[in-house]
N, C-alpha and C positions, 0 to 999 in steps of 0.2 A: 504494499500499499504506500502510494507517494502523498505526501502532506506538505504543507507550510504552515509555520507556527509563528506565534508572535510572543515578545515577553513582556514585561508588565510595563515599560518603557514606551512602548509603541513601535519599537525596532522589530527587526525579524531575526531568529536564529534559524539553522540548519543541520542537518546531519551529514548532507555533502554538498560539497562545491564541484560544480561543473567547471573546469579550468577551459576558458573558451576563447579561442582566436579567430579573427579573419585575416586572410590575406588577399591584396588586390594585385592586379597587373599594374598599378602605379608605385606611387612612393609608400612604401611601409613603414616609416621611422616612426618612434611614437607621436612626434610633434606634429606630421603631415597626414597621417594615416585618414584616408578618407577625404581629404581635403580637395584633390584633385577629381573627385569623382570617377575615379576609376573602376572597371567592372571588379567585384568580388569573385575570385578563382578558387579559395580554398578555404573550408571550413576545418577546425582542426580542435579537438577536446580530449577531456580526460576527467574521470569521476576522481575526487578525493573524499576518503571517508574520514572526517574529522572526529570522530569518536576512536577509531583504531588508528589514524594517522597512517591509512594506508591506500595506495592509488590503484585504479583499473589500468586497461590498456590505453594507448592512445590512439585515438581514431581519426581520419580525417576524410572528407568527400570534397573534390574536386566538382567546381561548379562552371558549367559552360557560359562563355562568353562571346562579346563580338567575334564574328567571324575575320574581320581583317584585324583582330587582337592575337591571333593564335601565334603567330612569331614570338611576339613580345611576352605572350603567357608562357610559352615555353621557356623562355629567355630569363624570367622572373623566377619562375617556380622549379625548372630543371626537370618538368614533367614529359613525357614523352606524347607523339601525338595521337598514337592509339586511345591514351587514357584521356587527353584533350577530347578527340571525337564521341565518346562515352560519356562524357561528364553530364550529369542531369542539368535541367534548367534550375533555377533558383528555389521556385516553389517546389520542387520535386526533392530537391537537395534539404531542404528546411524540415520536410516531411520525415526525409530519412533520418535526419540528425534527431529531431523529436522522439522518432519511434525507437532509435538506436538508446538513446539516454533512458527512455521509461521502461524500456523493456531490460536494460542491465538493472537497473534500479529494482525492479519487480523480483529478478532474480535473487536479492540478497535475504529474501524471506522475512524482513521484517519493514515497520514502518520507517518510510525514508521522506523527510522533507531535505528540500535540495535549492539551490539557487545559482544562477552563472556569477562565473569571478572572470573578471577581465582585468586586463592591464590598461588600466585608464579607462575613459567613457569613450575614446573614439570608435572603438570595435563595435559598440550598438548605436551609440549617436550618429556617429558620421561615416556609416558602412552599412550597417545590417538593416537600420530605419529607413535610410533614403534609398536602398536597392529595394526593398519590401515597397515603399511608394511606388517607384518606377515600374516596377512588374506587377503592381497591384495585387500582392499577395500578403495574406493576414499572417502576422507572424503569431508563434503559441504564445500565451499569456505570460509565462515564466520570462518571456524575453524585455518585459516591461519593468523588471526589478532587476537589480543586478549589485553584486558585490564589485568595489572598485579597489583591487589590490595598491594600486599607485597612491592613492589616497589615504588608506590604512597605514601603509609603510609609512608615509610623508609625515603622519601625525604621530606615529611612534617608534620613529628610527632611533632616537637616542635611548630607548629602552634596549635596542637590539644590539647596538653596538657602541657603548658610550665614550669608548676611545676612538672611535673613527674619525671625529673631528680631529683629535691629537696626531693623528697619523696622516694627515692631510688629504683626506677622502672627500671628495666633493659630494653634495646632495645628487641624487640620482635624477636620471629623467628617464631610466627603460629598466626592464627586467635585469639586463646585463649590468647596470649599476647597482642594483639591488644586490647581485650575487658579488659583486665586486665590495660593497659596503658592508657585507655580512664576510667576506674574506672566504668565498665557497668558489670552487672550480668545479665545474661539472664536463662529461664527455659530449662532444657533439657529433652529430650523424648527418650532418648538412643535408635534412629533408625540409623542405619548405613547410612552416608550421607546426611540424612536430617538434623542432627542436625549440620552440619558444613555449609550447605548453610545458615541455619538460623543465625548461629555466624556470617557468611559475610554479611547478610542481616542488621543485627543491627547495624557493623560496618559502613556500607557504609551509611545508611539512616541516623545515627548520623553525619557523616562526611559531607553530603550536606544539612544538617538542619541549620536554621538560627543561631544557636549557634555557629557553625564554617564557613560556608559560604565559605570557601577558598578551597574546594575538585576540583582538576582538573581533569575532568573524559574524557579529550580526551585521544586518543590511536595512539601509532605509532610502537607499537611493530609489526614485522614481521617476518613471518617464510617461507622458502622457500619450494614450494611444490618439490616434487621428481622428478617433470618433467622439473622444471625451470632450464635454464642455470646458471651456477654457474661460478665465477673466479678462473681461473686456480691457484691462490695462497691460495683457501679455501680449508681445509682439512674436509673430511665428513666421 
C-alpha cells in the first residue's frame, strides 16, 4: 500500500525518496537546466528506503525527441540510434515511470509513503512541467510536491561538515559540490542520468546515516497544477 503522510507541523514525511533526474538535449548544468527549453531525453530514478537506508536499482527511460535533434541527442547522452528510435513519447514515458515506481513500492510488502527528491527545483519546474504543458500530458499527482535536496543541504551544511569552510571548501552549486563538501568520492560509470542519481543517492545515504543523523527529510514544497485557482496577484 502506498500512502502520503503529514506531521503535526503541516509538513510531510515519507518512507521512500524517489531520487529523480531529468536530462535534456541542451544545457544540463544545475544553473541552466531547462532554461533553453530543450527536449527532455532521459528520466532516471532510484528508490531510497529512508527507514533502512537502502537503495533499489537505478532505472532510466529514454524519451523520444524532435527528429532534427537525433544527432545532438546521441552526442549529449551517448546512447545509440537504435535506442533513440525505440524511445517512447513523453506521455508514455511518464506512464512507464509511474507504473515502475508504484510496482516497486508495492513489492515491499508494507505501507509505503514516498515523494520525489531532486537536485534543485529545475528538474520539475523548468523541465518536467513545461514539457507536460507542451505535450498536453497530465502528470501524476506526486509530481506536484517534491523534496529539494539542494535547499535542504544548503540549510544544514554546517552540520554536515563544520570544518569545511576552514578547509577552503566553497558553498556548493551541484551534487558534485555536495560530495566534495562531504569529502566523498564515488565511482563513475559515464552513463547519462544514472551517474547523477548515483551521486544523489550517495549524498542522501550519508546524511541520514548515524554519522550525521540531523537530516530533515520532511517536505513542503508545493507546485500549483495548471488547473488550480490562482490568487489574482500572482503572475504566471
